[in-house]
C-alpha positions in Angstrom: -29.8 58.1 45.3 -33.7 58.3 44.0 -34.2 54.5 44.4 -33.0 54.8 48.2 -35.5 57.4 48.8 -38.3 55.5 47.2 -37.3 52.6 49.3 -37.2 54.9 52.4 -41.0 55.9 51.8 -42.0 52.0 51.0 -40.7 50.8 54.2 -43.1 52.5 56.6 -46.1 51.9 54.0 -45.6 48.2 54.6 -45.0 48.4 58.0 -48.5 50.2 58.6 -50.1 47.9 55.8 -49.0 44.9 58.1 -50.1 46.4 61.2 -53.5 47.0 59.4 -53.7 43.3 58.7 -52.8 42.4 62.2 -55.6 44.8 63.5 -57.8 43.0 60.9 -56.7 39.5 62.2 -57.5 40.5 66.0 -60.9 42.2 65.2 -62.0 39.1 62.8 -61.7 37.2 66.3 -65.0 35.0 66.2 -66.1 33.1 69.6 -68.6 30.1 69.3 -71.7 31.1 71.4 -72.6 28.4 74.3 -75.7 28.1 76.2 -75.5 27.3 79.4 -77.3 26.7 83.2 -76.4 27.0 86.6 -76.1 23.9 88.5 -78.4 24.2 91.4 -80.2 21.9 94.1 -83.4 20.4 93.3 -85.8 19.1 95.8 -86.7 19.8 99.4 -87.2 23.5 98.7 -90.4 25.1 99.6 -91.0 27.0 96.4 -90.9 25.9 92.9 -90.9 27.8 89.9 -92.7 26.0 86.5 -92.6 27.7 82.7 -95.9 27.5 80.6 -97.7 29.0 77.9 -101.1 31.6 78.4 -104.0 30.8 76.5 -107.4 32.1 76.7 -109.9 30.2 79.3 -112.4 29.8 76.4 -111.1 28.8 72.9 -113.6 27.9 70.2 -112.3 26.5 66.9 -114.6 26.6 64.2 -114.8 24.4 60.9 -117.5 23.6 58.1 -119.6 20.5 58.2 -119.2 20.0 54.5 -116.9 20.1 51.8 -116.6 23.0 49.1 -114.3 25.6 47.8 -114.0 28.8 50.1 -115.6 31.7 48.1 -116.2 34.2 51.2 -113.9 35.0 54.1 -115.1 38.0 56.3 -112.2 37.5 59.1 -108.9 38.5 59.7 -106.4 38.0 63.2 -107.2 40.2 65.9 -110.7 41.1 64.3 -113.5 41.6 67.0 -116.9 39.4 66.2 -120.2 39.3 67.5 -122.0 35.9 68.2 -124.0 34.7 64.8 -121.8 36.9 62.4 -121.0 35.5 59.2 -117.2 34.6 58.9 -116.6 32.5 55.8 -119.0 30.7 53.0 -118.4 27.6 50.9 -119.3 27.5 47.2 -122.9 25.8 47.7 -123.6 25.1 44.1 -124.0 21.2 44.6 -126.0 21.8 47.4 -128.1 24.2 46.4 -128.9 21.6 43.3 -129.7 18.9 45.4 -132.1 20.8 47.2 -134.1 21.8 44.2 -133.9 18.5 43.3 -135.3 17.3 46.5 -137.9 19.8 46.1 -139.0 18.4 43.0 -139.2 15.2 44.4 -141.0 16.4 47.1 -143.8 17.8 44.5 -144.2 14.8 42.6 -144.6 12.5 45.6 -147.1 14.7 46.8 -149.1 15.1 43.3 -148.8 11.0 43.8 -150.1 11.1 47.2 -153.0 12.9 46.4 -153.7 10.7 43.3 -153.5 7.4 45.4 -156.0 9.1 48.0 -158.6 10.0 45.4 -158.1 6.5 43.9 -158.6 4.8 47.3 -161.6 6.8 48.2 -163.3 5.8 44.7 -162.5 2.1 45.2 -163.6 2.5 48.9 -167.0 3.7 47.6 -167.5 0.9 44.9 -166.5 -1.8 47.5 -168.9 -0.7 49.8 -171.8 -0.9 47.1 -170.4 -4.3 45.7 -169.1 -2.8 42.7 -165.2 -3.7 43.6 -163.4 -6.6 45.1 -161.7 -7.0 48.3 -158.4 -7.4 46.4 -158.8 -4.1 44.5 -159.5 -2.2 47.7 -156.7 -3.7 49.7 -154.2 -2.9 46.8 -155.4 0.8 46.5 -154.6 0.9 50.2 -151.3 -0.5 49.8 -150.9 2.2 46.9 -152.1 5.0 49.1 -149.7 4.0 52.1 -146.8 3.7 49.8 -147.5 7.1 48.4 -147.7 8.7 51.7 -144.2 7.0 53.1 -142.9 8.5 49.7 -144.1 11.9 50.4 -142.8 11.6 54.3 -139.4 10.7 53.1 -139.1 13.6 50.6 -140.2 16.0 53.1 -137.2 14.5 55.2 -135.0 14.9 52.4 -135.8 18.5 51.6 -134.8 19.2 55.4 -131.5 17.3 54.9 -130.7 19.1 51.6 -131.6 22.5 53.3 -129.4 21.7 56.2 -126.3 20.8 53.9 -126.9 24.4 52.6 -126.5 25.9 55.8 -123.4 23.8 56.5 -121.8 26.0 53.6 -122.3 28.8 56.3 -119.6 29.3 59.4 -121.0 31.9 61.7 -119.3 33.1 65.0 -120.3 30.7 67.8 -119.7 33.6 70.5 -118.5 37.0 71.0 -114.7 36.9 70.7 -111.7 37.7 69.1 -109.9 35.8 66.0 -106.7 34.4 67.2 -106.0 32.0 63.9 -107.4 31.9 60.2 -106.1 28.5 59.0 -107.4 29.3 55.0 -107.4 30.9 52.3 -110.0 32.1 49.6 -110.5 29.5 46.8 -109.1 26.9 48.9 -110.7 23.3 49.1 -112.4 23.2 52.4 -113.1 19.2 54.1 -115.6 18.8 56.6 -114.2 19.0 60.0 -111.0 21.2 59.0 -110.0 23.7 61.4 -110.7 27.1 59.7 -110.4 29.4 62.5 -109.8 30.0 66.3 -111.8 32.7 68.1 -110.9 33.6 71.9 -114.2 34.0 73.6 -113.3 34.0 77.0 -112.4 37.3 79.4 -110.0 35.3 81.8 -106.4 33.9 80.8 -105.1 30.4 81.9 -101.6 29.1 82.0 -100.5 25.8 80.5 -97.9 24.1 82.5 -96.1 20.5 82.5 -95.5 19.6 86.1 -92.6 17.1 86.8 -93.8 14.1 88.6 -91.4 15.3 91.5 -93.9 17.7 92.7 -97.3 16.8 91.1 -98.5 15.7 94.5 -97.9 18.6 95.9 -100.0 20.8 93.5 -104.0 20.8 94.2 -106.7 22.7 92.7 -107.3 25.9 94.3 -103.8 26.6 95.3 -102.8 30.2 95.2 -99.7 30.9 93.0 -97.6 33.7 91.7 -97.2 34.4 87.6 -94.3 36.6 86.0 -94.7 37.1 82.3 -91.3 37.2 80.6 -92.7 40.2 78.0 -94.0 41.6 81.4 -91.2 41.5 83.5 -92.3 44.6 85.7 -95.4 43.2 86.8 -96.7 40.2 88.9 -99.7 38.2 88.8 -101.9 36.1 91.2 -103.3 32.8 89.9 -105.2 29.9 91.1 -104.4 26.2 90.1 -107.8 25.2 88.0 -107.0 21.9 86.8 -104.7 18.9 87.6 -104.5 16.1 85.3 -104.4 12.5 87.0 -102.3 11.1 84.4 -99.0 12.1 82.4 -98.6 13.2 78.8 -96.3 10.2 77.2 -95.1 13.2 75.0 -93.7 15.5 77.4 -92.8 13.1 80.5 -95.1 15.6 82.8 -98.6 16.2 84.3 -100.6 18.8 82.5 -101.8 21.6 84.8 -104.0 24.8 84.3 -103.5 27.7 86.0 -106.1 30.5 86.1 -104.9 34.3 86.2 -107.0 36.0 88.7 -105.8 39.3 88.0 -105.5 39.5 84.2 -105.3 42.4 82.1 -105.5 43.3 78.5 -101.6 43.1 78.3 -101.8 39.4 78.8 -102.3 37.8 75.5 -102.7 34.3 74.4 -99.5 32.4 73.6 -97.2 34.5 76.1 -94.6 32.7 78.0 -95.1 32.6 81.7 -93.3 31.6 85.0 -95.1 30.1 87.9 -94.3 30.1 91.5 -95.7 27.3 93.6 -95.5 27.6 97.4 -95.3 24.6 99.2 -95.3 25.9 102.7 -93.0 23.4 105.2 -93.8 20.1 103.1 -90.7 18.8 101.5 -90.9 17.8 98.2 -88.2 15.2 98.1 -86.5 13.5 100.7 -83.1 15.5 100.4 -81.7 18.1 97.9 -80.1 16.8 94.9 -77.7 18.2 91.9 -79.8 17.5 88.8 -78.3 18.6 85.1 -80.1 18.5 81.9 -79.5 15.3 80.2 -78.3 17.1 77.0 -75.6 18.5 79.2 -74.0 15.3 79.7 -71.5 13.7 77.3 -70.0 10.3 77.4 -66.5 9.5 75.9 -63.8 6.5 76.2 -63.1 7.7 79.7 -66.6 7.9 81.1 -69.3 10.9 81.7 -68.5 14.3 81.5 -69.8 18.1 81.4 -68.3 21.4 80.3 -67.9 23.7 82.8 -67.8 27.2 82.0 -64.8 29.1 83.6 -63.6 32.7 83.8 -60.2 33.4 82.9 -59.5 36.8 82.8 -61.5 38.7 80.6 -62.3 35.6 78.5 -64.6 32.4 79.1 -63.3 29.2 78.5 -64.8 25.5 78.6 -63.1 22.9 81.1 -64.0 19.1 80.6 -65.2 18.0 83.9 -65.6 14.1 84.6 -68.9 13.6 86.6 -70.5 10.5 88.3 -74.1 10.3 86.9 -77.0 8.6 89.3 -80.8 8.1 88.4 -82.3 9.8 85.3 -85.5 11.6 86.6 -88.0 13.7 84.5 -85.9 17.1 85.2 -82.5 15.3 83.9 -79.3 13.1 85.6 -78.8 13.0 89.3 -75.1 13.9 89.7 -73.4 11.9 92.2 -69.8 13.9 92.0 -68.0 15.9 89.9 -70.0 19.1 90.2 -71.1 21.7 93.0 -74.1 23.7 93.7 -73.8 27.3 91.5 -71.4 26.2 88.8 -72.5 26.6 85.2 -72.4 24.0 82.6 -73.1 24.1 78.9 -76.2 22.7 78.0 -75.8 22.5 74.0 -73.0 21.8 71.3 -71.1 19.4 73.5 -70.0 17.4 70.1 -68.0 20.6 69.1 -66.6 21.8 72.1 -62.9 21.6 72.8 -61.3 21.4 76.4 -60.0 24.8 77.1 -61.7 26.5 74.2 -62.7 30.1 74.5 -66.5 30.8 74.1 -69.1 33.3 74.2 -71.7 32.2 76.6 -75.5 33.1 76.6 -78.2 31.7 79.3 -80.2 28.9 78.4 -83.7 30.3 78.2 -85.4 27.2 77.4 -84.6 25.6 80.8 
């Protein structure tokens, strides 16, 4: 009877443990995150948004003109500096020793010059009175000229060695704010090595990479609108400042600089920005086209494909979609068939996705 009672209590316990394990299995379901982008028509539009990065309009990169060990560092990130302020110093023992040696050499050559001058005056007096030969007089003049050249050379050497000492001191070239410090105390510094960066300008610029499809529509002086990712509640005005005539081989885009005309202290160097260009009624391309990023297109035994993101109830699954690809542009592949405007496609990790796999998707912010 006791064994029956024990079994009676064990049965619900086991059921409870089984249900807990099932709940735990459900809660531990992990979905693979997938980046995506919406397929949109490109070309023929009157506006275009291009992403860029903000920077100060006047950036000074500081470096020493000599080698040495960094013995003094008087700056840190965000520090306000004044023009002529001492920011860093090298251990100038060798330069100081060379300067002292140049002073000694100058004093010696100066003494030799005085001796040569006295000797020349003495020989000239004897020569004029017939007490010295012409060859002795010429030799005395040559000795004086040599001594004078050595003295002039020693003066120049003193100045050079003094400049070498000054090269071991780093001063702020203008009023500004320290944006970067690239060295540490007791570090061995070489001439020309970037030590620090100072933002000295009062205005902010936006560096952009413009694709070839719209570069001919952008001109200096064009008015644009600027939105900063971190300042999403505000919109700023800007003007195209510089347009490069040649393409950047690393990014396959044309460098363009936009100046923020109504800048505020909230805009900091390095912030991500979206610049909106308005092209009026001028067409950029002959006709709109569907363009997808090159990394969103895969290739298998059956041809090219993309992964569509399809809503299935409360979940999202990926569907393998065959596509026909046209020309490769600076923005990606032109899609001839297989996709429609507004569809969502995966833009990363195609090699690990499976047709019908449930995923957790997030917008591709880099695109």
